[in-house]
MIKE-881125 format. One line per field, with one value per residue: residue number from 1; residue in three letters; chain; x, y, z of N, C-alpha, C, O, CB in turn. Coordinates in steps of 0.2 Angstrom, whole numbers, plus 5000, padded with zeros to 4 digits. Glycine has a CB too. Example, Ala and Ser with C-alpha at 12.3 -4.5 7.8 and 13.67 -1.06 7.14 Angstrom:
<torlums>
i 1/2
aa ala/ser
ch A/A
n.east 5066/5064
n.north 4972/4989
n.up 5039/5035
ca.east 5062/5068
ca.north 4978/4995
ca.up 5039/5036
c.east 5066/5064
c.north 4984/5000
c.up 5039/5039
o.east 5071/5067
o.north 4983/5006
o.up 5042/5040
cb.east 5057/5070
cb.north 4978/4997
cb.up 5045/5029
</torlums>
This chain:
<torlums>
i 1/2/3/4/5/6/7/8/9/10/11/12/13/14/15/16/17/18/19/20/21/22/23/24/25/26/27/28/29/30/31/32/33/34/35/36/37/38/39/40/41/42/43/44/45/46/47/48/49/50/51/52/53/54/55/56/57/58/59/60/61/62/63/64/65/66/67/68/69/70/71/72/73/74/75/76/77/78/79/80/81/82/83/84/85/86/87/88/89/90/91/92/93/94/95/96/97/98/99/100/101/102/103/104/105/106/107/108/109/110/111/112/113/114/115/116/117/118/119/120/121/122/123/124/125/126/127/128/129/130/131/132/133/134/135/136/137/138/139/140/141/142/143/144/145/146/147/148/149/150/151/152/153/154/155/156/157/158/159/160/161/162/163/164/165/166/167/168/169/170/171/172/173/174/175/176/177/178/179/180/181/182/183/184/185/186/187/188/189/190/191/192
aa met/lys/thr/leu/lys/asp/tyr/leu/ile/glu/asn/lys/lys/val/tyr/ser/phe/lys/val/lys/val/ala/gly/asp/leu/pro/glu/asn/phe/gln/glu/asn/leu/lys/lys/ser/leu/glu/lys/tyr/ser/val/val/thr/phe/glu/lys/ile/gln/thr/pro/val/gln/glu/ser/pro/leu/asp/phe/pro/glu/leu/his/asn/lys/glu/ile/thr/ile/phe/asp/met/val/val/glu/tyr/pro/ile/thr/ala/pro/glu/ile/ser/asn/phe/val/lys/ser/ile/gly/leu/asp/glu/glu/cys/phe/arg/val/arg/gly/ser/gly/glu/pro/ser/glu/ile/asp/gln/leu/ser/leu/asp/asp/asp/ile/lys/gly/lys/ser/ile/leu/thr/asp/pro/tyr/tyr/lys/glu/ser/thr/lys/ile/lys/his/lys/glu/tyr/phe/gly/asp/glu/phe/asn/lys/gly/phe/leu/lys/asp/leu/glu/lys/thr/leu/lys/glu/arg/lys/lys/glu/leu/gly/his/asp/lys/gly/asn/pro/asp/val/leu/gly/ser/ala/pro/lys/ile/thr/val/asp/lys/ala/gly/val/lys/ser/ala/ile/gly/ser
ch A/A/A/A/A/A/A/A/A/A/A/A/A/A/A/A/A/A/A/A/A/A/A/A/A/A/A/A/A/A/A/A/A/A/A/A/A/A/A/A/A/A/A/A/A/A/A/A/A/A/A/A/A/A/A/A/A/A/A/A/A/A/A/A/A/A/A/A/A/A/A/A/A/A/A/A/A/A/A/A/A/A/A/A/A/A/A/A/A/A/A/A/A/A/A/A/A/A/A/A/A/A/A/A/A/A/A/A/A/A/A/A/A/A/A/A/A/A/A/A/A/A/A/A/A/A/A/A/A/A/A/A/A/A/A/A/A/A/A/A/A/A/A/A/A/A/A/A/A/A/A/A/A/A/A/A/A/A/A/A/A/A/A/A/A/A/A/A/A/A/A/A/A/A/A/A/A/A/A/A/A/A/A/A/A/A/A/A/A/A/A/A
n.east 5182/5165/5158/5146/5141/5142/5134/5122/5121/5120/5108/5099/5083/5070/5055/5043/5032/5017/5008/4994/4986/4971/4966/4967/4980/4980/4986/5004/5005/5014/5026/5021/5017/5029/5036/5028/5032/5045/5050/5051/5062/5065/5070/5069/5059/5048/5040/5028/5020/5005/4997/4980/4967/4954/4948/4955/4967/4967/4956/4942/4929/4931/4932/4941/4953/4968/4982/4992/5007/5016/5030/5038/5051/5055/5065/5061/5048/5032/5014/5002/4989/4993/5000/4989/4981/4990/4989/4975/4974/4981/4972/4964/4951/4945/4941/4949/4962/4974/4984/4997/5006/5023/5022/5009/4996/4990/4999/5010/5005/5003/5016/5021/5014/5018/5031/5029/5024/5034/5044/5039/5035/5035/5036/5045/5057/5068/5073/5066/5068/5061/5054/5048/5059/5059/5059/5061/5060/5051/5039/5039/5044/5051/5053/5044/5032/5032/5031/5019/5011/5012/5007/4993/4990/4991/4981/4970/4970/4968/4955/4948/4949/4943/4929/4926/4929/4939/4934/4926/4915/4910/4904/4906/4916/4910/4912/4911/4897/4898/4901/4892/4892/4879/4870/4868/4879/4879/4884/4880/4876/4868/4867/4863
n.north 4870/4873/4882/4880/4892/4899/4891/4895/4908/4909/4902/4911/4917/4928/4937/4944/4957/4966/4980/4987/5002/5010/5026/5041/5042/5039/5051/5050/5037/5029/5029/5024/5011/5005/5006/4997/4985/4983/4974/4963/4964/4974/4974/4980/4994/5001/5015/5016/5026/5026/5031/5039/5028/5021/5009/5001/4987/4978/4983/4982/4986/5000/5016/5027/5030/5033/5023/5018/5009/4999/4992/4979/4970/4958/4950/4940/4928/4931/4933/4937/4940/4945/4956/4963/4965/4974/4985/4988/4992/5004/5012/5010/5005/4989/4988/4997/4993/4980/4966/4958/4943/4939/4926/4923/4918/4928/4939/4933/4930/4943/4948/4940/4944/4957/4955/4949/4959/4969/4961/4960/4972/4984/4997/5002/5001/5011/5012/5003/4990/4978/4982/4981/4982/4995/5000/5015/5021/5014/5019/5033/5049/5055/5045/5036/5043/5045/5032/5029/5038/5033/5020/5024/5030/5019/5011/5019/5018/5005/5004/5012/5004/4993/4997/5002/5015/5018/5016/5026/5029/5041/5044/5034/5034/5043/5056/5074/5082/5091/5108/5123/5140/5151/5164/5175/5174/5165/5150/5134/5118/5109/5113/5122
n.up 5132/5137/5151/5164/5167/5154/5146/5152/5150/5136/5134/5138/5140/5133/5135/5125/5122/5116/5119/5114/5113/5110/5106/5116/5129/5146/5159/5162/5158/5151/5159/5171/5167/5163/5175/5183/5177/5180/5190/5182/5175/5163/5147/5134/5130/5121/5113/5100/5088/5079/5064/5063/5060/5050/5053/5065/5066/5077/5084/5079/5082/5085/5078/5067/5076/5084/5086/5099/5102/5113/5113/5121/5130/5141/5154/5164/5166/5161/5159/5146/5152/5165/5162/5156/5168/5174/5166/5167/5180/5179/5173/5161/5151/5146/5133/5126/5125/5120/5123/5117/5115/5108/5102/5099/5088/5080/5080/5074/5062/5058/5057/5047/5037/5036/5032/5020/5013/5013/5006/4993/4988/4976/4976/4985/4979/4972/4959/4952/4947/4942/4931/4914/4900/4889/4873/4868/4855/4848/4852/4853/4846/4831/4821/4825/4823/4809/4804/4810/4802/4789/4791/4793/4781/4773/4778/4775/4761/4759/4764/4755/4744/4748/4749/4737/4733/4725/4712/4707/4716/4725/4738/4747/4758/4766/4761/4759/4750/4735/4736/4731/4726/4727/4718/4727/4735/4745/4752/4748/4752/4745/4732/4716
ca.east 5175/5161/5156/5139/5139/5142/5128/5116/5121/5118/5101/5095/5077/5067/5048/5041/5024/5015/5002/4991/4981/4967/4964/4971/4983/4980/4992/5010/5003/5020/5030/5017/5017/5036/5037/5025/5035/5052/5052/5052/5068/5063/5076/5068/5052/5048/5033/5027/5014/5003/4992/4973/4965/4947/4947/4962/4968/4965/4950/4937/4923/4932/4933/4945/4957/4975/4984/4999/5010/5022/5034/5042/5054/5057/5069/5058/5042/5026/5009/4998/4984/4996/5001/4982/4979/4993/4986/4968/4976/4983/4966/4961/4945/4947/4940/4953/4969/4975/4990/4999/5013/5026/5021/5002/4995/4988/5005/5014/5002/5004/5023/5022/5011/5023/5037/5027/5023/5041/5048/5036/5033/5040/5036/5051/5063/5069/5075/5060/5071/5057/5050/5050/5063/5055/5063/5057/5060/5045/5033/5039/5049/5050/5053/5038/5027/5033/5029/5012/5007/5013/5001/4987/4989/4990/4975/4965/4970/4965/4948/4945/4949/4937/4923/4925/4930/4943/4930/4921/4909/4913/4901/4907/4919/4907/4915/4906/4895/4901/4898/4892/4890/4873/4871/4869/4886/4879/4887/4875/4879/4864/4868/4858
ca.north 4867/4878/4881/4880/4899/4900/4888/4898/4915/4907/4900/4916/4918/4934/4937/4950/4958/4972/4983/4991/5006/5014/5033/5045/5038/5043/5054/5046/5030/5025/5028/5019/5004/5003/5005/4991/4979/4983/4968/4957/4966/4976/4974/4986/4997/5006/5017/5017/5029/5025/5037/5038/5023/5020/5002/4998/4980/4974/4986/4982/4990/5007/5019/5033/5030/5033/5017/5018/5002/4999/4985/4978/4964/4957/4944/4935/4926/4935/4932/4943/4942/4948/4963/4966/4968/4981/4991/4990/4996/5011/5016/5010/5000/4983/4988/5001/4990/4973/4964/4952/4940/4938/4919/4922/4917/4935/4942/4929/4932/4950/4948/4936/4949/4963/4952/4948/4966/4972/4958/4960/4979/4987/5004/5003/5001/5018/5011/4999/4985/4973/4985/4979/4987/4998/5004/5022/5023/5011/5022/5040/5052/5057/5039/5033/5047/5044/5025/5030/5041/5028/5015/5027/5031/5012/5009/5023/5015/4998/5005/5014/4999/4988/5000/5003/5022/5019/5014/5031/5030/5046/5044/5028/5035/5049/5062/5079/5084/5097/5115/5128/5146/5154/5171/5179/5173/5160/5143/5129/5111/5106/5115/5127
ca.up 5135/5140/5158/5165/5166/5147/5143/5155/5146/5129/5134/5142/5137/5135/5134/5122/5121/5113/5122/5109/5116/5105/5108/5121/5134/5153/5160/5164/5157/5149/5165/5176/5164/5164/5183/5185/5174/5182/5193/5177/5172/5157/5143/5130/5131/5115/5111/5093/5087/5072/5062/5064/5056/5050/5056/5067/5065/5084/5087/5073/5084/5086/5071/5067/5082/5084/5090/5102/5103/5117/5111/5127/5131/5148/5155/5168/5163/5163/5154/5144/5157/5170/5159/5156/5174/5176/5162/5170/5186/5177/5172/5155/5150/5142/5125/5123/5124/5118/5125/5113/5115/5101/5100/5097/5081/5077/5079/5069/5055/5056/5055/5041/5032/5035/5028/5013/5010/5012/5001/4987/4986/4971/4978/4989/4974/4968/4952/4949/4943/4939/4926/4908/4897/4884/4867/4867/4848/4846/4855/4853/4842/4824/4817/4827/4820/4802/4803/4811/4797/4784/4793/4792/4774/4770/4780/4771/4754/4759/4765/4749/4739/4750/4749/4730/4732/4719/4706/4706/4721/4730/4744/4751/4764/4769/4758/4758/4744/4732/4738/4726/4728/4723/4715/4732/4738/4750/4751/4748/4751/4740/4725/4714
c.east 5171/5159/5149/5136/5138/5136/5122/5115/5118/5111/5096/5089/5073/5060/5046/5034/5023/5009/5000/4985/4978/4965/4969/4974/4982/4987/4998/5008/5010/5025/5027/5018/5024/5038/5034/5028/5043/5054/5053/5058/5067/5070/5075/5060/5052/5041/5033/5020/5012/4998/4985/4971/4958/4945/4953/4962/4965/4959/4945/4931/4924/4934/4937/4949/4964/4977/4991/5001/5016/5025/5039/5045/5057/5061/5065/5051/5036/5021/5006/4993/4987/4997/4994/4980/4983/4990/4979/4969/4978/4977/4963/4956/4948/4946/4945/4960/4969/4983/4992/5006/5016/5024/5013/5001/4993/4995/5010/5011/5003/5012/5025/5019/5015/5029/5035/5027/5030/5045/5045/5034/5038/5040/5042/5058/5064/5070/5070/5063/5067/5053/5052/5054/5059/5060/5059/5056/5053/5039/5033/5044/5047/5049/5046/5032/5027/5030/5021/5008/5007/5007/4994/4985/4988/4983/4969/4965/4967/4957/4944/4944/4943/4930/4921/4925/4934/4940/4925/4915/4912/4910/4902/4911/4916/4910/4909/4904/4898/4898/4898/4890/4885/4875/4871/4875/4885/4881/4881/4877/4874/4865/4863/4854
c.north 4873/4877/4881/4887/4901/4898/4892/4905/4914/4906/4905/4918/4925/4933/4944/4951/4965/4974/4988/4995/5010/5021/5036/5041/5042/5046/5050/5039/5026/5024/5023/5012/5001/5002/4998/4984/4979/4977/4962/4959/4967/4977/4980/4988/5003/5008/5019/5020/5028/5030/5034/5033/5022/5014/4999/4990/4976/4977/4987/4986/4997/5010/5026/5035/5030/5027/5018/5011/5003/4992/4984/4971/4963/4950/4938/4934/4930/4933/4938/4945/4946/4956/4967/4969/4974/4986/4993/4994/5003/5015/5016/5004/4995/4984/4993/4999/4983/4972/4957/4950/4939/4931/4918/4922/4924/4939/4939/4930/4939/4951/4945/4941/4954/4961/4951/4955/4969/4968/4959/4967/4982/4995/5006/5003/5007/5017/5006/4994/4980/4976/4982/4984/4989/5002/5010/5023/5020/5014/5030/5042/5052/5050/5036/5036/5046/5037/5025/5033/5037/5023/5018/5028/5024/5010/5012/5020/5009/4999/5007/5009/4994/4991/5002/5011/5023/5018/5020/5032/5035/5046/5038/5030/5041/5056/5067/5080/5090/5103/5120/5134/5149/5161/5176/5179/5168/5153/5138/5122/5107/5108/5120/5124
c.up 5138/5147/5158/5164/5159/5144/5146/5151/5139/5129/5137/5137/5138/5132/5131/5121/5118/5116/5117/5113/5110/5109/5112/5127/5141/5154/5164/5163/5155/5155/5170/5173/5165/5171/5185/5182/5176/5186/5189/5173/5164/5153/5138/5131/5126/5114/5104/5092/5080/5070/5063/5058/5056/5054/5059/5067/5072/5087/5081/5075/5085/5079/5072/5074/5081/5089/5093/5104/5107/5116/5117/5127/5138/5149/5159/5165/5166/5157/5152/5148/5162/5168/5158/5162/5176/5172/5164/5176/5185/5176/5165/5155/5145/5135/5122/5123/5123/5120/5121/5114/5108/5098/5098/5090/5077/5076/5074/5062/5053/5054/5049/5035/5030/5031/5021/5009/5008/5007/4994/4984/4981/4972/4982/4985/4970/4961/4948/4944/4940/4933/4919/4904/4890/4879/4866/4860/4845/4848/4854/4848/4835/4820/4819/4823/4812/4800/4805/4805/4791/4785/4791/4785/4770/4772/4776/4764/4754/4760/4759/4744/4741/4748/4742/4729/4726/4712/4705/4710/4726/4737/4749/4758/4768/4767/4758/4751/4741/4734/4733/4729/4724/4721/4721/4736/4744/4748/4752/4747/4746/4733/4723/4708
o.east 5174/5158/5145/5131/5133/5132/5117/5110/5114/5107/5091/5089/5074/5058/5047/5030/5028/5004/5003/4981/4981/4962/4975/4970/4982/4992/4996/5011/5011/5027/5031/5019/5025/5042/5037/5027/5046/5060/5055/5059/5068/5074/5079/5056/5055/5037/5037/5015/5016/4995/4984/4972/4955/4940/4956/4956/4961/4956/4944/4927/4919/4937/4936/4948/4966/4975/4996/4998/5020/5022/5044/5042/5060/5060/5067/5048/5036/5023/5006/4991/4983/4996/4994/4977/4980/4990/4978/4966/4977/4978/4960/4956/4952/4950/4945/4965/4964/4987/4988/5010/5012/5025/5012/5004/4996/4995/5013/5015/5005/5013/5028/5022/5016/5031/5039/5029/5031/5048/5049/5032/5044/5044/5044/5063/5059/5069/5071/5062/5069/5049/5058/5052/5057/5064/5053/5051/5051/5034/5028/5048/5041/5045/5043/5027/5021/5026/5017/5003/5002/5004/4990/4980/4984/4980/4964/4959/4963/4953/4939/4939/4940/4926/4916/4923/4933/4943/4920/4911/4915/4913/4899/4908/4919/4910/4903/4908/4901/4891/4903/4887/4885/4880/4874/4876/4890/4879/4877/4881/4876/4864/4858/4850
o.north 4877/4871/4883/4888/4905/4901/4894/4908/4918/4908/4904/4920/4927/4929/4949/4946/4969/4970/4993/4992/5014/5021/5035/5036/5049/5044/5046/5035/5021/5019/5019/5007/4995/4997/4995/4979/4974/4975/4957/4956/4963/4980/4984/4984/5008/5004/5022/5018/5028/5034/5029/5034/5023/5015/4995/4987/4972/4975/4993/4989/5001/5006/5029/5040/5026/5026/5020/5008/5007/4987/4988/4966/4968/4946/4932/4938/4931/4932/4943/4951/4951/4960/4973/4974/4979/4992/4999/4999/5007/5021/5020/4999/4996/4981/4994/5002/4979/4976/4953/4954/4938/4930/4913/4925/4925/4942/4943/4931/4940/4955/4948/4941/4957/4965/4953/4955/4972/4971/4958/4968/4982/4998/5012/5005/5008/5022/5006/4994/4977/4972/4980/4990/4985/5005/5009/5027/5022/5012/5033/5039/5050/5050/5033/5033/5045/5036/5022/5030/5036/5021/5014/5026/5023/5007/5009/5019/5007/4995/5006/5008/4992/4987/5004/5013/5028/5019/5018/5036/5033/5049/5038/5027/5044/5060/5066/5080/5094/5104/5121/5135/5149/5164/5181/5182/5168/5151/5139/5121/5102/5103/5121/5127
o.up 5142/5149/5153/5162/5157/5140/5142/5150/5137/5124/5139/5131/5144/5128/5134/5120/5117/5117/5116/5115/5107/5114/5112/5129/5141/5152/5168/5167/5158/5156/5173/5177/5167/5172/5189/5185/5174/5185/5191/5168/5160/5155/5137/5133/5127/5113/5101/5094/5075/5075/5065/5053/5061/5058/5055/5069/5071/5092/5079/5071/5085/5074/5077/5077/5076/5094/5089/5108/5106/5118/5118/5124/5141/5145/5158/5162/5172/5152/5155/5149/5165/5172/5160/5163/5179/5175/5164/5177/5189/5176/5163/5158/5141/5131/5116/5120/5124/5119/5121/5114/5104/5092/5096/5086/5071/5070/5070/5058/5047/5049/5045/5030/5025/5027/5016/5003/5003/5003/4990/4978/4983/4969/4982/4987/4966/4957/4942/4938/4935/4930/4918/4905/4886/4881/4862/4858/4840/4845/4855/4846/4833/4816/4814/4820/4810/4796/4801/4803/4787/4780/4789/4783/4766/4768/4774/4761/4749/4757/4757/4740/4737/4746/4740/4724/4722/4707/4701/4709/4731/4741/4754/4763/4772/4771/4756/4747/4745/4734/4729/4735/4718/4723/4720/4741/4748/4743/4757/4742/4743/4729/4726/4706
cb.east 5176/5154/5160/5137/5144/5148/5127/5117/5128/5122/5100/5099/5072/5070/5044/5045/5021/5014/5004/4989/4984/4961/4957/4968/4990/4978/4991/5011/4999/5024/5031/5010/5015/5041/5034/5017/5035/5053/5046/5046/5073/5059/5077/5069/5051/5052/5032/5028/5015/4999/4993/4969/4968/4944/4942/4964/4975/4971/4952/4935/4921/4938/4927/4941/4954/4979/4984/4999/5011/5020/5038/5038/5061/5051/5075/5057/5041/5027/5005/4995/4980/5003/5005/4977/4981/5001/4985/4964/4981/4988/4968/4967/4939/4943/4933/4953/4973/4974/4991/4998/5013/5033/5023/4998/4989/4983/5009/5014/4994/5003/5028/5020/5004/5025/5040/5020/5019/5045/5048/5030/5032/5037/5030/5052/5063/5074/5082/5055/5076/5052/5051/5044/5070/5049/5064/5060/5066/5045/5032/5042/5055/5056/5059/5036/5028/5040/5032/5011/5011/5019/5002/4986/4996/4996/4974/4967/4978/4968/4947/4950/4956/4938/4922/4918/4932/4949/4926/4919/4907/4912/4893/4912/4926/4907/4919/4908/4887/4902/4902/4887/4896/4867/4865/4863/4888/4871/4893/4869/4879/4856/4869/4861
cb.north 4861/4879/4886/4877/4903/4897/4881/4900/4918/4901/4894/4923/4912/4940/4935/4951/4958/4972/4986/4988/5010/5010/5032/5051/5037/5038/5060/5048/5029/5029/5035/5021/5004/5008/5011/4991/4980/4989/4966/4957/4960/4983/4968/4984/4999/5004/5024/5010/5037/5018/5038/5044/5016/5020/4997/5001/4978/4975/4993/4976/4987/5008/5020/5039/5025/5039/5010/5023/4998/5000/4986/4979/4963/4957/4946/4938/4918/4943/4926/4941/4936/4945/4963/4961/4962/4980/4988/4984/4992/5011/5023/5008/5004/4977/4991/5008/4992/4971/4962/4954/4934/4939/4914/4928/4913/4939/4943/4921/4931/4955/4945/4929/4951/4965/4946/4944/4971/4971/4951/4956/4983/4986/5006/4998/4994/5022/5008/5004/4981/4971/4992/4977/4984/5003/4999/5027/5021/5003/5020/5042/5048/5061/5034/5033/5054/5044/5021/5034/5048/5025/5013/5034/5034/5007/5010/5030/5015/4994/5010/5020/4995/4987/5006/5001/5025/5014/5007/5030/5023/5053/5045/5023/5036/5048/5061/5085/5084/5096/5117/5126/5151/5153/5173/5178/5179/5160/5141/5130/5107/5107/5109/5133
cb.up 5139/5136/5162/5172/5170/5144/5146/5162/5146/5126/5137/5143/5138/5131/5140/5115/5128/5105/5129/5103/5121/5103/5112/5123/5133/5158/5165/5171/5151/5144/5168/5177/5157/5161/5187/5183/5166/5187/5199/5173/5173/5157/5139/5122/5138/5109/5115/5089/5088/5072/5055/5064/5057/5043/5052/5074/5064/5088/5090/5071/5091/5090/5067/5066/5087/5086/5086/5108/5096/5125/5104/5133/5126/5153/5159/5175/5165/5164/5157/5137/5159/5172/5152/5153/5180/5174/5154/5171/5190/5172/5173/5149/5147/5145/5124/5128/5130/5111/5133/5105/5119/5102/5105/5101/5079/5081/5086/5071/5055/5062/5061/5040/5034/5042/5031/5012/5014/5019/5003/4986/4992/4964/4981/4995/4970/4972/4952/4945/4948/4944/4925/4903/4895/4886/4861/4871/4844/4848/4862/4860/4843/4821/4819/4834/4821/4799/4808/4818/4795/4783/4800/4795/4771/4773/4788/4771/4751/4765/4771/4746/4739/4758/4753/4728/4738/4720/4707/4699/4724/4727/4743/4747/4763/4776/4752/4762/4743/4724/4745/4721/4728/4726/4711/4737/4740/4753/4755/4743/4758/4742/4720/4711
</torlums>
């Protein structure tokens, strides 16, 4: 039978947040933020750097900014507005950062979007298992070329037959007129 202490350990709740900062960070920002959260017993504190984006997801009014994300988990309850106050006290303007809790709809949507992309992306599969199997002999090689030439010859015969070329009409397929050489040695398409 479990003791009360076992139940409390199993039910230990943690609170996770993301602080997203657009642009350059003030000096010692990471250390100051972590220090201000120490009384909430920080479990994890991770810095994630993203590349420069034309229109960052949480900052549509800013363009071509690098986003730094601080992913943190604390043991004691705290709210996003409280973390926002800590960030403001460190020296950032409100338009340069966002604080998101893990349960916020925008974060849940982003996580589900990331999972959809990861689950359906065929670019991550080095063997491309979903590709259709191609019989290369049907599209390449000597056998294909021989078959292709036979089809062309067959099509030419059918067109000659359709247009009446086989009945003595030489100009039906656009054949060139007979070229004759005149007395001066100049070729003439008209004849002499």
